mmCIF file as gemmi writes it, N, C-alpha and C atoms, coordinates in Angstrom:
data_model
loop_
_atom_site.group_PDB
_atom_site.id
_atom_site.type_symbol
_atom_site.label_atom_id
_atom_site.label_alt_id
_atom_site.label_comp_id
_atom_site.label_asym_id
_atom_site.label_entity_id
_atom_site.label_seq_id
_atom_site.pdbx_PDB_ins_code
_atom_site.Cartn_x
_atom_site.Cartn_y
_atom_site.Cartn_z
_atom_site.occupancy
_atom_site.B_iso_or_equiv
_atom_site.pdbx_formal_charge
_atom_site.auth_seq_id
_atom_site.auth_asym_id
_atom_site.pdbx_PDB_model_num
ATOM 1 N N . MET Axp A 1 ? 114.527 -43.329 42.829 1 0 ? 1 A 1
ATOM 2 C CA . MET Axp A 1 ? 113.576 -43.729 41.819 1 0 ? 1 A 1
ATOM 3 C C . MET Axp A 1 ? 114.338 -44.436 40.718 1 0 ? 1 A 1
ATOM 4 N N . SER Axp A 2 ? 114.045 -45.695 40.5 1 0 ? 2 A 1
ATOM 5 C CA . SER Axp A 2 ? 114.763 -46.43 39.456 1 0 ? 2 A 1
ATOM 6 C C . SER Axp A 2 ? 113.926 -46.396 38.186 1 0 ? 2 A 1
ATOM 7 N N . GLY Axp A 3 ? 114.591 -46.086 37.098 1 0 ? 3 A 1
ATOM 8 C CA . GLY Axp A 3 ? 113.9 -45.987 35.813 1 0 ? 3 A 1
ATOM 9 C C . GLY Axp A 3 ? 114.185 -47.207 34.959 1 0 ? 3 A 1
ATOM 10 N N . LEU Axp A 4 ? 113.932 -47.075 33.716 1 0 ? 4 A 1
ATOM 11 C CA . LEU Axp A 4 ? 114.159 -48.154 32.768 1 0 ? 4 A 1
ATOM 12 C C . LEU Axp A 4 ? 115.649 -48.4 32.579 1 0 ? 4 A 1
ATOM 13 N N . PHE Axp A 5 ? 116.412 -47.329 32.556 1 0 ? 5 A 1
ATOM 14 C CA . PHE Axp A 5 ? 117.866 -47.419 32.406 1 0 ? 5 A 1
ATOM 15 C C . PHE Axp A 5 ? 118.522 -47.203 33.761 1 0 ? 5 A 1
ATOM 16 N N . SER Axp A 6 ? 119.602 -47.918 33.991 1 0 ? 6 A 1
ATOM 17 C CA . SER Axp A 6 ? 120.305 -47.706 35.252 1 0 ? 6 A 1
ATOM 18 C C . SER Axp A 6 ? 121.189 -46.464 35.184 1 0 ? 6 A 1
ATOM 19 N N . SER Axp A 7 ? 121.658 -46.105 33.994 1 0 ? 7 A 1
ATOM 20 C CA . SER Axp A 7 ? 122.454 -44.885 33.851 1 0 ? 7 A 1
ATOM 21 C C . SER Axp A 7 ? 121.664 -43.887 33.003 1 0 ? 7 A 1
ATOM 22 N N . PRO Axp A 8 ? 121.77 -42.616 33.325 1 0 ? 8 A 1
ATOM 23 C CA . PRO Axp A 8 ? 121.027 -41.604 32.556 1 0 ? 8 A 1
ATOM 24 C C . PRO Axp A 8 ? 121.577 -41.498 31.123 1 0 ? 8 A 1
ATOM 25 N N . VAL Axp A 9 ? 120.686 -41.385 30.154 1 0 ? 9 A 1
ATOM 26 C CA . VAL Axp A 9 ? 121.064 -41.261 28.742 1 0 ? 9 A 1
ATOM 27 C C . VAL Axp A 9 ? 120.889 -39.808 28.342 1 0 ? 9 A 1
ATOM 28 N N . SER Axp A 10 ? 121.912 -39.297 27.741 1 0 ? 10 A 1
ATOM 29 C CA . SER Axp A 10 ? 121.904 -37.896 27.336 1 0 ? 10 A 1
ATOM 30 C C . SER Axp A 10 ? 120.898 -37.682 26.203 1 0 ? 10 A 1
ATOM 31 N N . PRO Axp A 11 ? 120.168 -36.568 26.217 1 0 ? 11 A 1
ATOM 32 C CA . PRO Axp A 11 ? 119.23 -36.269 25.119 1 0 ? 11 A 1
ATOM 33 C C . PRO Axp A 11 ? 119.956 -36.135 23.773 1 0 ? 11 A 1
ATOM 34 N N . VAL Axp A 12 ? 121.218 -35.735 23.812 1 0 ? 12 A 1
ATOM 35 C CA . VAL Axp A 12 ? 121.991 -35.596 22.583 1 0 ? 12 A 1
ATOM 36 C C . VAL Axp A 12 ? 122.204 -36.967 21.935 1 0 ? 12 A 1
ATOM 37 N N . VAL Axp A 13 ? 122.438 -37.986 22.739 1 0 ? 13 A 1
ATOM 38 C CA . VAL Axp A 13 ? 122.633 -39.337 22.225 1 0 ? 13 A 1
ATOM 39 C C . VAL Axp A 13 ? 121.337 -39.857 21.616 1 0 ? 13 A 1
ATOM 40 N N . ILE Axp A 14 ? 120.222 -39.592 22.271 1 0 ? 14 A 1
ATOM 41 C CA . ILE Axp A 14 ? 118.923 -40.045 21.763 1 0 ? 14 A 1
ATOM 42 C C . ILE Axp A 14 ? 118.626 -39.376 20.423 1 0 ? 14 A 1
ATOM 43 N N . ILE Axp A 15 ? 118.853 -38.074 20.327 1 0 ? 15 A 1
ATOM 44 C CA . ILE Axp A 15 ? 118.615 -37.347 19.078 1 0 ? 15 A 1
ATOM 45 C C . ILE Axp A 15 ? 119.543 -37.863 17.982 1 0 ? 15 A 1
ATOM 46 N N . GLY Axp A 16 ? 120.792 -38.137 18.321 1 0 ? 16 A 1
ATOM 47 C CA . GLY Axp A 16 ? 121.742 -38.656 17.337 1 0 ? 16 A 1
ATOM 48 C C . GLY Axp A 16 ? 121.318 -40.012 16.793 1 0 ? 16 A 1
ATOM 49 N N . VAL Axp A 17 ? 120.834 -40.884 17.664 1 0 ? 17 A 1
ATOM 50 C CA . VAL Axp A 17 ? 120.383 -42.212 17.232 1 0 ? 17 A 1
ATOM 51 C C . VAL Axp A 17 ? 119.156 -42.084 16.337 1 0 ? 17 A 1
ATOM 52 N N . LEU Axp A 18 ? 118.23 -41.19 16.687 1 0 ? 18 A 1
ATOM 53 C CA . LEU Axp A 18 ? 117.044 -40.986 15.863 1 0 ? 18 A 1
ATOM 54 C C . LEU Axp A 18 ? 117.39 -40.423 14.491 1 0 ? 18 A 1
ATOM 55 N N . LEU Axp A 19 ? 118.328 -39.475 14.427 1 0 ? 19 A 1
ATOM 56 C CA . LEU Axp A 19 ? 118.751 -38.922 13.138 1 0 ? 19 A 1
ATOM 57 C C . LEU Axp A 19 ? 119.425 -39.979 12.273 1 0 ? 19 A 1
ATOM 58 N N . LEU Axp A 20 ? 120.238 -40.816 12.866 1 0 ? 20 A 1
ATOM 59 C CA . LEU Axp A 20 ? 120.907 -41.893 12.138 1 0 ? 20 A 1
ATOM 60 C C . LEU Axp A 20 ? 119.885 -42.886 11.58 1 0 ? 20 A 1
ATOM 61 N N . ALA Axp A 21 ? 118.884 -43.238 12.37 1 0 ? 21 A 1
ATOM 62 C CA . ALA Axp A 21 ? 117.847 -44.159 11.917 1 0 ? 21 A 1
ATOM 63 C C . ALA Axp A 21 ? 117.032 -43.547 10.774 1 0 ? 21 A 1
ATOM 64 N N . ALA Axp A 22 ? 116.724 -42.254 10.874 1 0 ? 22 A 1
ATOM 65 C CA . ALA Axp A 22 ? 115.972 -41.586 9.808 1 0 ? 22 A 1
ATOM 66 C C . ALA Axp A 22 ? 116.777 -41.529 8.518 1 0 ? 22 A 1
ATOM 67 N N . ALA Axp A 23 ? 118.081 -41.268 8.621 1 0 ? 23 A 1
ATOM 68 C CA . ALA Axp A 23 ? 118.929 -41.21 7.439 1 0 ? 23 A 1
ATOM 69 C C . ALA Axp A 23 ? 119.016 -42.578 6.761 1 0 ? 23 A 1
ATOM 70 N N . LEU Axp A 24 ? 119.184 -43.633 7.53 1 0 ? 24 A 1
ATOM 71 C CA . LEU Axp A 24 ? 119.242 -44.975 6.956 1 0 ? 24 A 1
ATOM 72 C C . LEU Axp A 24 ? 117.917 -45.355 6.298 1 0 ? 24 A 1
ATOM 73 N N . PHE Axp A 25 ? 116.807 -45.006 6.922 1 0 ? 25 A 1
ATOM 74 C CA . PHE Axp A 25 ? 115.498 -45.287 6.353 1 0 ? 25 A 1
ATOM 75 C C . PHE Axp A 25 ? 115.304 -44.545 5.032 1 0 ? 25 A 1
ATOM 76 N N . GLY Axp A 26 ? 115.738 -43.289 4.969 1 0 ? 26 A 1
ATOM 77 C CA . GLY Axp A 26 ? 115.622 -42.5 3.743 1 0 ? 26 A 1
ATOM 78 C C . GLY Axp A 26 ? 116.459 -43.078 2.617 1 0 ? 26 A 1
ATOM 79 N N . ILE Axp A 27 ? 117.663 -43.531 2.924 1 0 ? 27 A 1
ATOM 80 C CA . ILE Axp A 27 ? 118.533 -44.117 1.899 1 0 ? 27 A 1
ATOM 81 C C . ILE Axp A 27 ? 117.917 -45.402 1.36 1 0 ? 27 A 1
ATOM 82 N N . LEU Axp A 28 ? 117.418 -46.252 2.239 1 0 ? 28 A 1
ATOM 83 C CA . LEU Axp A 28 ? 116.806 -47.499 1.799 1 0 ? 28 A 1
ATOM 84 C C . LEU Axp A 28 ? 115.552 -47.251 0.959 1 0 ? 28 A 1
ATOM 85 N N . LEU Axp A 29 ? 114.756 -46.28 1.353 1 0 ? 29 A 1
ATOM 86 C CA . LEU Axp A 29 ? 113.539 -45.964 0.624 1 0 ? 29 A 1
ATOM 87 C C . LEU Axp A 29 ? 113.866 -45.428 -0.765 1 0 ? 29 A 1
ATOM 88 N N . ARG Axp A 30 ? 114.878 -44.596 -0.874 1 0 ? 30 A 1
ATOM 89 C CA . ARG Axp A 30 ? 115.282 -44.034 -2.156 1 0 ? 30 A 1
ATOM 90 C C . ARG Axp A 30 ? 115.815 -45.125 -3.08 1 0 ? 30 A 1
ATOM 91 N N . LYS Axp A 31 ? 116.601 -46.056 -2.55 1 0 ? 31 A 1
ATOM 92 C CA . LYS Axp A 31 ? 117.125 -47.154 -3.355 1 0 ? 31 A 1
ATOM 93 C C . LYS Axp A 31 ? 116.002 -48.034 -3.874 1 0 ? 31 A 1
ATOM 94 N N . ARG Axp A 32 ? 115.011 -48.306 -3.047 1 0 ? 32 A 1
ATOM 95 C CA . ARG Axp A 32 ? 113.904 -49.165 -3.437 1 0 ? 32 A 1
ATOM 96 C C . ARG Axp A 32 ? 113.082 -48.514 -4.542 1 0 ? 32 A 1
ATOM 97 N N . SER Axp A 33 ? 112.817 -47.211 -4.454 1 0 ? 33 A 1
ATOM 98 C CA . SER Axp A 33 ? 111.998 -46.553 -5.471 1 0 ? 33 A 1
ATOM 99 C C . SER Axp A 33 ? 112.747 -46.458 -6.793 1 0 ? 33 A 1
ATOM 100 N N . ARG Axp A 34 ? 114.054 -46.327 -6.778 1 0 ? 34 A 1
ATOM 101 C CA . ARG Axp A 34 ? 114.814 -46.289 -8.027 1 0 ? 34 A 1
ATOM 102 C C . ARG Axp A 34 ? 114.791 -47.633 -8.729 1 0 ? 34 A 1
ATOM 103 N N . SER Axp A 35 ? 114.925 -48.704 -7.986 1 0 ? 35 A 1
ATOM 104 C CA . SER Axp A 35 ? 114.945 -50.018 -8.608 1 0 ? 35 A 1
ATOM 105 C C . SER Axp A 35 ? 113.558 -50.42 -9.095 1 0 ? 35 A 1
ATOM 106 N N . ALA Axp A 36 ? 112.499 -49.905 -8.5 1 0 ? 36 A 1
ATOM 107 C CA . ALA Axp A 36 ? 111.148 -50.25 -8.925 1 0 ? 36 A 1
ATOM 108 C C . ALA Axp A 36 ? 110.794 -49.59 -10.257 1 0 ? 36 A 1
ATOM 109 N N . ASN Axp A 37 ? 111.379 -48.443 -10.574 1 0 ? 37 A 1
ATOM 110 C CA . ASN Axp A 37 ? 111.058 -47.726 -11.792 1 0 ? 37 A 1
ATOM 111 C C . ASN Axp A 37 ? 111.916 -48.152 -12.973 1 0 ? 37 A 1
ATOM 112 N N . ARG Axp A 38 ? 112.878 -49.003 -12.769 1 0 ? 38 A 1
ATOM 113 C CA . ARG Axp A 38 ? 113.773 -49.414 -13.844 1 0 ? 38 A 1
ATOM 114 C C . ARG Axp A 38 ? 113.075 -50.423 -14.748 1 0 ? 38 A 1
ATOM 115 N N . PRO Axp A 39 ? 113.086 -50.201 -16.068 1 0 ? 39 A 1
ATOM 116 C CA . PRO Axp A 39 ? 112.432 -51.164 -16.966 1 0 ? 39 A 1
ATOM 117 C C . PRO Axp A 39 ? 113.212 -52.47 -17.029 1 0 ? 39 A 1
ATOM 118 N N . PHE Axp A 40 ? 112.519 -53.561 -17.331 1 0 ? 40 A 1
ATOM 119 C CA . PHE Axp A 40 ? 113.161 -54.868 -17.355 1 0 ? 40 A 1
ATOM 120 C C . PHE Axp A 40 ? 114.057 -55.034 -18.565 1 0 ? 40 A 1
ATOM 121 N N . GLY Axp A 41 ? 113.577 -54.709 -19.737 1 0 ? 41 A 1
ATOM 122 C CA . GLY Axp A 41 ? 114.372 -54.887 -20.947 1 0 ? 41 A 1
ATOM 123 C C . GLY Axp A 41 ? 114.836 -53.553 -21.487 1 0 ? 41 A 1
ATOM 124 N N . ARG Axp A 42 ? 115.915 -53.585 -22.214 1 0 ? 42 A 1
ATOM 125 C CA . ARG Axp A 42 ? 116.395 -52.356 -22.838 1 0 ? 42 A 1
ATOM 126 C C . ARG Axp A 42 ? 115.729 -52.19 -24.191 1 0 ? 42 A 1
ATOM 127 N N . ARG Axp A 43 ? 115.323 -50.986 -24.502 1 0 ? 43 A 1
ATOM 128 C CA . ARG Axp A 43 ? 114.769 -50.697 -25.816 1 0 ? 43 A 1
ATOM 129 C C . ARG Axp A 43 ? 115.87 -50.12 -26.682 1 0 ? 43 A 1
ATOM 130 N N . SER Axp A 44 ? 115.812 -50.462 -27.939 1 0 ? 44 A 1
ATOM 131 C CA . SER Axp A 44 ? 116.814 -49.904 -28.832 1 0 ? 44 A 1
ATOM 132 C C . SER Axp A 44 ? 116.473 -48.446 -29.101 1 0 ? 44 A 1
ATOM 133 N N . THR Axp A 45 ? 117.467 -47.642 -29.359 1 0 ? 45 A 1
ATOM 134 C CA . THR Axp A 45 ? 117.235 -46.216 -29.558 1 0 ? 45 A 1
ATOM 135 C C . THR Axp A 45 ? 116.54 -45.942 -30.879 1 0 ? 45 A 1
ATOM 136 N N . SER Axp A 46 ? 116.573 -46.896 -31.824 1 0 ? 46 A 1
ATOM 137 C CA . SER Axp A 46 ? 115.923 -46.664 -33.109 1 0 ? 46 A 1
ATOM 138 C C . SER Axp A 46 ? 114.406 -46.745 -32.996 1 0 ? 46 A 1
ATOM 139 N N . THR Axp A 47 ? 113.866 -47.543 -32.079 1 0 ? 47 A 1
ATOM 140 C CA . THR Axp A 47 ? 112.415 -47.652 -31.94 1 0 ? 47 A 1
ATOM 141 C C . THR Axp A 47 ? 111.873 -46.769 -30.825 1 0 ? 47 A 1
ATOM 142 N N . LEU Axp A 48 ? 112.735 -46.109 -30.088 1 0 ? 48 A 1
ATOM 143 C CA . LEU Axp A 48 ? 112.284 -45.261 -28.995 1 0 ? 48 A 1
ATOM 144 C C . LEU Axp A 48 ? 111.598 -44.023 -29.565 1 0 ? 48 A 1
ATOM 145 N N . GLY Axp A 49 ? 110.385 -43.736 -29.137 1 0 ? 49 A 1
ATOM 146 C CA . GLY Axp A 49 ? 109.657 -42.561 -29.607 1 0 ? 49 A 1
ATOM 147 C C . GLY Axp A 49 ? 109.003 -42.774 -30.955 1 0 ? 49 A 1
ATOM 148 N N . ARG Axp A 50 ? 108.88 -44.02 -31.393 1 0 ? 50 A 1
ATOM 149 C CA . ARG Axp A 50 ? 108.256 -44.324 -32.68 1 0 ? 50 A 1
ATOM 150 C C . ARG Axp A 50 ? 107.015 -45.168 -32.429 1 0 ? 50 A 1
ATOM 151 N N . GLN Axp A 51 ? 105.985 -44.911 -33.244 1 0 ? 51 A 1
ATOM 152 C CA . GLN Axp A 51 ? 104.745 -45.677 -33.148 1 0 ? 51 A 1
ATOM 153 C C . GLN Axp A 51 ? 104.386 -46.183 -34.529 1 0 ? 51 A 1
ATOM 154 N N . SER Axp A 52 ? 103.572 -47.212 -34.577 1 0 ? 52 A 1
ATOM 155 C CA . SER Axp A 52 ? 103.207 -47.762 -35.878 1 0 ? 52 A 1
ATOM 156 C C . SER Axp A 52 ? 101.883 -47.181 -36.34 1 0 ? 52 A 1
ATOM 157 N N . CYS Axp A 53 ? 101.774 -47.025 -37.657 1 0 ? 53 A 1
ATOM 158 C CA . CYS Axp A 53 ? 100.544 -46.566 -38.284 1 0 ? 53 A 1
ATOM 159 C C . CYS Axp A 53 ? 99.501 -47.666 -38.133 1 0 ? 53 A 1
ATOM 160 N N . SER Axp A 54 ? 98.257 -47.292 -37.89 1 0 ? 54 A 1
ATOM 161 C CA . SER Axp A 54 ? 97.201 -48.283 -37.693 1 0 ? 54 A 1
ATOM 162 C C . SER Axp A 54 ? 96.839 -49.009 -38.983 1 0 ? 54 A 1
ATOM 163 N N . TYR Axp A 55 ? 97.109 -48.408 -40.14 1 0 ? 55 A 1
ATOM 164 C CA . TYR Axp A 55 ? 96.751 -49.027 -41.413 1 0 ? 55 A 1
ATOM 165 C C . TYR Axp A 55 ? 97.907 -49.807 -42.021 1 0 ? 55 A 1
ATOM 166 N N . CYS Axp A 56 ? 99.064 -49.183 -42.207 1 0 ? 56 A 1
ATOM 167 C CA . CYS Axp A 56 ? 100.169 -49.862 -42.897 1 0 ? 56 A 1
ATOM 168 C C . CYS Axp A 56 ? 101.187 -50.471 -41.938 1 0 ? 56 A 1
ATOM 169 N N . ARG Axp A 57 ? 101.077 -50.194 -40.655 1 0 ? 57 A 1
ATOM 170 C CA . ARG Axp A 57 ? 101.959 -50.72 -39.605 1 0 ? 57 A 1
ATOM 171 C C . ARG Axp A 57 ? 103.418 -50.274 -39.738 1 0 ? 57 A 1
ATOM 172 N N . ARG Axp A 58 ? 103.651 -49.231 -40.514 1 0 ? 58 A 1
ATOM 173 C CA . ARG Axp A 58 ? 105.009 -48.701 -40.651 1 0 ? 58 A 1
ATOM 174 C C . ARG Axp A 58 ? 105.344 -47.871 -39.416 1 0 ? 58 A 1
ATOM 175 N N . LYS Axp A 59 ? 106.575 -48.015 -38.917 1 0 ? 59 A 1
ATOM 176 C CA . LYS Axp A 59 ? 107.017 -47.255 -37.742 1 0 ? 59 A 1
ATOM 177 C C . LYS Axp A 59 ? 107.41 -45.847 -38.17 1 0 ? 59 A 1
ATOM 178 N N . VAL Axp A 60 ? 106.795 -44.858 -37.538 1 0 ? 60 A 1
ATOM 179 C CA . VAL Axp A 60 ? 107.094 -43.454 -37.815 1 0 ? 60 A 1
ATOM 180 C C . VAL Axp A 60 ? 107.284 -42.735 -36.486 1 0 ? 60 A 1
ATOM 181 N N . PRO Axp A 61 ? 107.988 -41.602 -36.484 1 0 ? 61 A 1
ATOM 182 C CA . PRO Axp A 61 ? 108.082 -40.826 -35.233 1 0 ? 61 A 1
ATOM 183 C C . PRO Axp A 61 ? 106.689 -40.446 -34.734 1 0 ? 61 A 1
ATOM 184 N N . ALA Axp A 62 ? 106.53 -40.426 -33.44 1 0 ? 62 A 1
ATOM 185 C CA . ALA Axp A 62 ? 105.209 -40.21 -32.837 1 0 ? 62 A 1
ATOM 186 C C . ALA Axp A 62 ? 104.597 -38.873 -33.24 1 0 ? 62 A 1
ATOM 187 N N . LYS Axp A 63 ? 105.424 -37.873 -33.528 1 0 ? 63 A 1
ATOM 188 C CA . LYS Axp A 63 ? 104.895 -36.556 -33.905 1 0 ? 63 A 1
ATOM 189 C C . LYS Axp A 63 ? 104.295 -36.557 -35.305 1 0 ? 63 A 1
ATOM 190 N N . GLU Axp A 64 ? 104.638 -37.54 -36.139 1 0 ? 64 A 1
ATOM 191 C CA . GLU Axp A 64 ? 104.141 -37.579 -37.509 1 0 ? 64 A 1
ATOM 192 C C . GLU Axp A 64 ? 102.8 -38.297 -37.636 1 0 ? 64 A 1
ATOM 193 N N . LEU Axp A 65 ? 102.315 -38.917 -36.588 1 0 ? 65 A 1
ATOM 194 C CA . LEU Axp A 65 ? 101.022 -39.596 -36.653 1 0 ? 65 A 1
ATOM 195 C C . LEU Axp A 65 ? 99.897 -38.593 -36.437 1 0 ? 65 A 1
ATOM 196 N N . THR Axp A 66 ? 98.81 -38.786 -37.183 1 0 ? 66 A 1
ATOM 197 C CA . THR Axp A 66 ? 97.591 -38.007 -36.997 1 0 ? 66 A 1
ATOM 198 C C . THR Axp A 66 ? 96.535 -38.965 -36.468 1 0 ? 66 A 1
ATOM 199 N N . PHE Axp A 67 ? 95.829 -38.577 -35.435 1 0 ? 67 A 1
ATOM 200 C CA . PHE Axp A 67 ? 94.867 -39.463 -34.791 1 0 ? 67 A 1
ATOM 201 C C . PHE Axp A 67 ? 93.448 -39.113 -35.216 1 0 ? 67 A 1
ATOM 202 N N . TYR Axp A 68 ? 92.685 -40.163 -35.497 1 0 ? 68 A 1
ATOM 203 C CA . TYR Axp A 68 ? 91.298 -40.034 -35.914 1 0 ? 68 A 1
ATOM 204 C C . TYR Axp A 68 ? 90.43 -40.907 -35.032 1 0 ? 68 A 1
ATOM 205 N N . ALA Axp A 69 ? 89.177 -40.457 -34.809 1 0 ? 69 A 1
ATOM 206 C CA . ALA Axp A 69 ? 88.218 -41.219 -34.01 1 0 ? 69 A 1
ATOM 207 C C . ALA Axp A 69 ? 87.23 -41.887 -34.94 1 0 ? 69 A 1
ATOM 208 N N . GLY Axp A 70 ? 87.142 -43.201 -34.821 1 0 ? 70 A 1
ATOM 209 C CA . GLY Axp A 70 ? 86.176 -43.964 -35.596 1 0 ? 70 A 1
ATOM 210 C C . GLY Axp A 70 ? 84.981 -44.297 -34.733 1 0 ? 70 A 1
ATOM 211 N N . PRO Axp A 71 ? 84.066 -45.1 -35.256 1 0 ? 71 A 1
ATOM 212 C CA . PRO Axp A 71 ? 82.878 -45.439 -34.469 1 0 ? 71 A 1
ATOM 213 C C . PRO Axp A 71 ? 83.192 -46.312 -33.257 1 0 ? 71 A 1
ATOM 214 N N . SER Axp A 72 ? 84.281 -47.085 -33.312 1 0 ? 72 A 1
ATOM 215 C CA . SER Axp A 72 ? 84.565 -47.969 -32.182 1 0 ? 72 A 1
ATOM 216 C C . SER Axp A 72 ? 85.981 -47.857 -31.646 1 0 ? 72 A 1
ATOM 217 N N . LYS Axp A 73 ? 86.863 -47.075 -32.29 1 0 ? 73 A 1
ATOM 218 C CA . LYS Axp A 73 ? 88.247 -47.008 -31.834 1 0 ? 73 A 1
ATOM 219 C C . LYS Axp A 73 ? 88.922 -45.741 -32.325 1 0 ? 73 A 1
ATOM 220 N N . VAL Axp A 74 ? 90.098 -45.505 -31.816 1 0 ? 74 A 1
ATOM 221 C CA . VAL Axp A 74 ? 90.933 -44.396 -32.245 1 0 ? 74 A 1
ATOM 222 C C . VAL Axp A 74 ? 92.081 -44.972 -33.044 1 0 ? 74 A 1
ATOM 223 N N . VAL Axp A 75 ? 92.377 -44.351 -34.188 1 0 ? 75 A 1
ATOM 224 C CA . VAL Axp A 75 ? 93.463 -44.836 -35.045 1 0 ? 75 A 1
ATOM 225 C C . VAL Axp A 75 ? 94.479 -43.726 -35.231 1 0 ? 75 A 1
ATOM 226 N N . GLY Axp A 76 ? 95.741 -44.115 -35.338 1 0 ? 76 A 1
ATOM 227 C CA . GLY Axp A 76 ? 96.819 -43.193 -35.64 1 0 ? 76 A 1
ATOM 228 C C . GLY Axp A 76 ? 97.372 -43.537 -37.008 1 0 ? 76 A 1
ATOM 229 N N . VAL Axp A 77 ? 97.347 -42.566 -37.93 1 0 ? 77 A 1
ATOM 230 C CA . VAL Axp A 77 ? 97.765 -42.847 -39.304 1 0 ? 77 A 1
ATOM 231 C C . VAL Axp A 77 ? 98.925 -41.951 -39.706 1 0 ? 77 A 1
ATOM 232 N N . CYS Axp A 78 ? 99.77 -42.466 -40.618 1 0 ? 78 A 1
ATOM 233 C CA . CYS Axp A 78 ? 100.9 -41.706 -41.135 1 0 ? 78 A 1
ATOM 234 C C . CYS Axp A 78 ? 100.42 -40.799 -42.269 1 0 ? 78 A 1
ATOM 235 N N . ARG Axp A 79 ? 101.337 -40.041 -42.853 1 0 ? 79 A 1
ATOM 236 C CA . ARG Axp A 79 ? 100.964 -39.1 -43.918 1 0 ? 79 A 1
ATOM 237 C C . ARG Axp A 79 ? 100.429 -39.813 -45.15 1 0 ? 79 A 1
ATOM 238 N N . GLN Axp A 80 ? 101.007 -40.962 -45.475 1 0 ? 80 A 1
ATOM 239 C CA . GLN Axp A 80 ? 100.578 -41.671 -46.676 1 0 ? 80 A 1
ATOM 240 C C . GLN Axp A 80 ? 99.183 -42.268 -46.518 1 0 ? 80 A 1
ATOM 241 N N . CYS Axp A 81 ? 98.809 -42.653 -45.307 1 0 ? 81 A 1
ATOM 242 C CA . CYS Axp A 81 ? 97.494 -43.275 -45.062 1 0 ? 81 A 1
ATOM 243 C C . CYS Axp A 81 ? 96.436 -42.263 -44.658 1 0 ? 81 A 1
ATOM 244 N N . ARG Axp A 82 ? 96.79 -41.006 -44.517 1 0 ? 82 A 1
ATOM 245 C CA . ARG Axp A 82 ? 95.83 -39.987 -44.082 1 0 ? 82 A 1
ATOM 246 C C . ARG Axp A 82 ? 94.643 -39.855 -45.036 1 0 ? 82 A 1
ATOM 247 N N . PRO Axp A 83 ? 94.84 -39.857 -46.377 1 0 ? 83 A 1
ATOM 248 C CA . PRO Axp A 83 ? 93.665 -39.778 -47.264 1 0 ? 83 A 1
ATOM 249 C C . PRO Axp A 83 ? 92.699 -40.953 -47.097 1 0 ? 83 A 1
ATOM 250 N N . GLN Axp A 84 ? 93.228 -42.119 -46.801 1 0 ? 84 A 1
ATOM 251 C CA . GLN Axp A 84 ? 92.375 -43.298 -46.579 1 0 ? 84 A 1
ATOM 252 C C . GLN Axp A 84 ? 91.482 -43.088 -45.36 1 0 ? 84 A 1
ATOM 253 N N . ALA Axp A 85 ? 92.029 -42.525 -44.29 1 0 ? 85 A 1
ATOM 254 C CA . ALA Axp A 85 ? 91.23 -42.266 -43.088 1 0 ? 85 A 1
ATOM 255 C C . ALA Axp A 85 ? 90.198 -41.177 -43.347 1 0 ? 85 A 1
ATOM 256 N N . GLU Axp A 86 ? 90.541 -40.168 -44.143 1 0 ? 86 A 1
ATOM 257 C CA . GLU Axp A 86 ? 89.588 -39.108 -44.439 1 0 ? 86 A 1
ATOM 258 C C . GLU Axp A 86 ? 88.471 -39.589 -45.358 1 0 ? 86 A 1
ATOM 259 N N . ARG Axp A 87 ? 88.763 -40.542 -46.266 1 0 ? 87 A 1
ATOM 260 C CA . ARG Axp A 87 ? 87.735 -41.122 -47.119 1 0 ? 87 A 1
ATOM 261 C C . ARG Axp A 87 ? 86.701 -41.904 -46.312 1 0 ? 87 A 1
ATOM 262 N N . GLN Axp A 88 ? 87.141 -42.461 -45.186 1 0 ? 88 A 1
ATOM 263 C CA . GLN Axp A 88 ? 86.223 -43.217 -44.321 1 0 ? 88 A 1
ATOM 264 C C . GLN Axp A 88 ? 85.414 -42.306 -43.408 1 0 ? 88 A 1
ATOM 265 N N . ALA Axp A 89 ? 85.577 -40.999 -43.57 1 0 ? 89 A 1
ATOM 266 C CA . ALA Axp A 89 ? 84.837 -39.983 -42.811 1 0 ? 89 A 1
ATOM 267 C C . ALA Axp A 89 ? 85.109 -40.082 -41.31 1 0 ? 89 A 1
ATOM 268 N N . LEU Axp A 90 ? 86.366 -40.361 -40.946 1 0 ? 90 A 1
ATOM 269 C CA . LEU Axp A 90 ? 86.744 -40.389 -39.533 1 0 ? 90 A 1
ATOM 270 C C . LEU Axp A 90 ? 86.993 -38.963 -39.065 1 0 ? 90 A 1
ATOM 271 N N . MET Axp A 91 ? 86.637 -38.683 -37.843 1 0 ? 91 A 1
ATOM 272 C CA . MET Axp A 91 ? 86.825 -37.333 -37.292 1 0 ? 91 A 1
ATOM 273 C C . MET Axp A 91 ? 88.24 -37.207 -36.742 1 0 ? 91 A 1
ATOM 274 N N . ARG Axp A 92 ? 88.906 -36.097 -37.078 1 0 ? 92 A 1
ATOM 275 C CA . ARG Axp A 92 ? 90.27 -35.86 -36.614 1 0 ? 92 A 1
ATOM 276 C C . ARG Axp A 92 ? 90.244 -35.394 -35.167 1 0 ? 92 A 1
ATOM 277 N N . LEU Axp A 93 ? 91.169 -35.935 -34.386 1 0 ? 93 A 1
ATOM 278 C CA . LEU Axp A 93 ? 91.255 -35.536 -32.975 1 0 ? 93 A 1
ATOM 279 C C . LEU Axp A 93 ? 92.261 -34.442 -32.795 1 0 ? 93 A 1
């Protein structure tokens, strides 16, 4: 009975080739996902984690902003602009 191969191929060789192919596929997939998540431009460390106030546009750390809901939008205000937002009767989120 003649098969596809003229010489018998050991199951160990077949398993080894499959493991090698799986390892190469995993390495390529991991490299591709790392490069896809990399940002294009570098951000400076001084502006990282800082947001601007919706009223005065001053950059403050994100934890110092207080968010209010207006009739058509959400605004984030700093401590100095907080009384202005409360005078406009905006609801705090």
